C-alpha angles and dihedrals in degrees: 000000000000146000110310118186137178142165128215139165133220143175135180130056119320120242137180112255128212092276091055092253126133110253138167130228091228109041126151125195107217112177145341126215128188117205102345096151099174091057087051088054091050092050092048088057090052091050095045123199119018137042117297095200104131094357127123109233109204113218128211128201087260090055091051091049090050091050091052092048092050092051092046090052095040085243105137103134116259103251133183134182135161093255097029102093127209123328109266108174093145092049091057100034096105093043090048092052091049090051091050092052093047094044092052093052093047094049089051088051091056101264126136109232118205141179122218132186138180133184 
């Protein structure tokens, strides 16, 4: 068990797939993280009140800009949790920056970009 995180993007009308899950005709899987607790803390701040375990957190261009600024300034919030693992901002820095670039492009192309985590 542990903190599993990913980001994806979608557009188009939602439908229910053969497994009974909500899906989109145009969905793109962007990135997967494993035990990146400070990113989890950042995304919790974007979401606001409430637990984000198992919740899709929609991200705006402003959220992506704020994430980039936080990474540039080593400002991801120090976050701990029982299943979260050790902080690993440096380990994920390149992956985070690639996500930021791709997310910006997709949002500009009309996609909804979201972050999802489970633990």
